[in-house]
C-alpha positions as CSV (number, residue, x, y, z in Angstrom):
1,X,-4.1,15.7,16.2
2,X,-5.5,18.6,14.2
3,X,-8.7,17.9,12.2
4,X,-7.1,18.2,8.8
5,X,-4.3,15.7,9.7
6,X,-7.0,13.4,11.0
7,X,-9.0,13.6,7.8
8,X,-5.8,12.9,5.7
9,X,-5.0,9.9,7.8
10,X,-8.6,8.6,7.6
11,X,-8.6,9.0,3.8
12,X,-5.2,7.2,3.5
13,X,-6.6,4.3,5.6
14,X,-9.8,4.1,3.5
15,X,-7.7,4.1,0.3
16,X,-5.5,1.3,1.7
17,X,-8.4,-0.8,2.7
18,X,-10.5,-0.2,-0.5
19,X,-7.9,-0.1,-3.2
20,X,-4.5,-1.3,-2.1
21,X,-5.2,-4.3,0.1
22,X,-6.6,-6.7,-2.6
23,X,-3.7,-5.8,-5.0
24,X,-1.1,-6.2,-2.3
25,X,-2.4,-9.6,-1.4
26,X,-2.5,-10.6,-5.1
27,X,1.2,-9.5,-5.5
28,X,2.1,-11.5,-2.4
29,X,0.2,-14.5,-3.7
30,X,2.3,-14.3,-6.9
31,X,5.4,-15.2,-4.8
32,X,7.1,-11.8,-4.9
33,X,9.5,-11.8,-2.0
34,X,11.1,-8.3,-1.6
35,X,9.6,-5.0,-0.7
36,X,10.9,-3.6,-4.1
37,X,9.3,-6.4,-6.0
38,X,5.9,-5.8,-4.3
39,X,6.3,-2.1,-5.1
40,X,7.0,-2.9,-8.7
41,X,4.0,-5.3,-8.8
42,X,1.7,-2.6,-7.5
43,X,3.1,0.1,-9.8
44,X,2.8,-2.2,-12.8
45,X,-1.0,-2.5,-12.0
46,X,-1.2,1.3,-12.3
47,X,-1.8,1.8,-8.6
48,X,-0.6,4.8,-6.8
49,X,-0.5,5.8,-3.1
50,X,-3.2,7.9,-1.7
51,X,-1.3,11.1,-2.4
52,X,-0.7,9.9,-6.0
53,X,2.9,8.8,-5.9
54,X,4.3,5.5,-7.1
55,X,4.8,2.8,-4.5
56,X,8.2,2.6,-2.8
57,X,9.6,-0.2,-0.6
58,X,8.9,2.0,2.4
59,X,5.2,2.5,1.4
60,X,4.9,-1.2,0.9
61,X,6.4,-1.9,4.3
62,X,3.9,0.4,5.9
63,X,1.0,-1.3,4.1
64,X,2.2,-4.7,5.1
65,X,2.5,-3.6,8.7
66,X,-1.0,-2.0,8.7
67,X,-2.5,-5.2,7.3
68,X,-0.3,-7.5,9.5
69,X,0.9,-9.5,6.5
70,X,4.4,-10.8,5.7
71,X,6.2,-12.7,3.0
């Protein structure tokens, strides 16, 4: 892996752990039960992905897999 790609991956992981994880868990606690509804929940909180995009169902799925959480 080239150093720049490694840095981007490390920054994305740090973002996920520091910013997204608590909000993801809060959305799941509120009984949302589809990837789209979790994405909507995160977007409604004003959160964006590490690159600055809105959350999509695919991005949510990747986060949930990374944190080993499910519905």
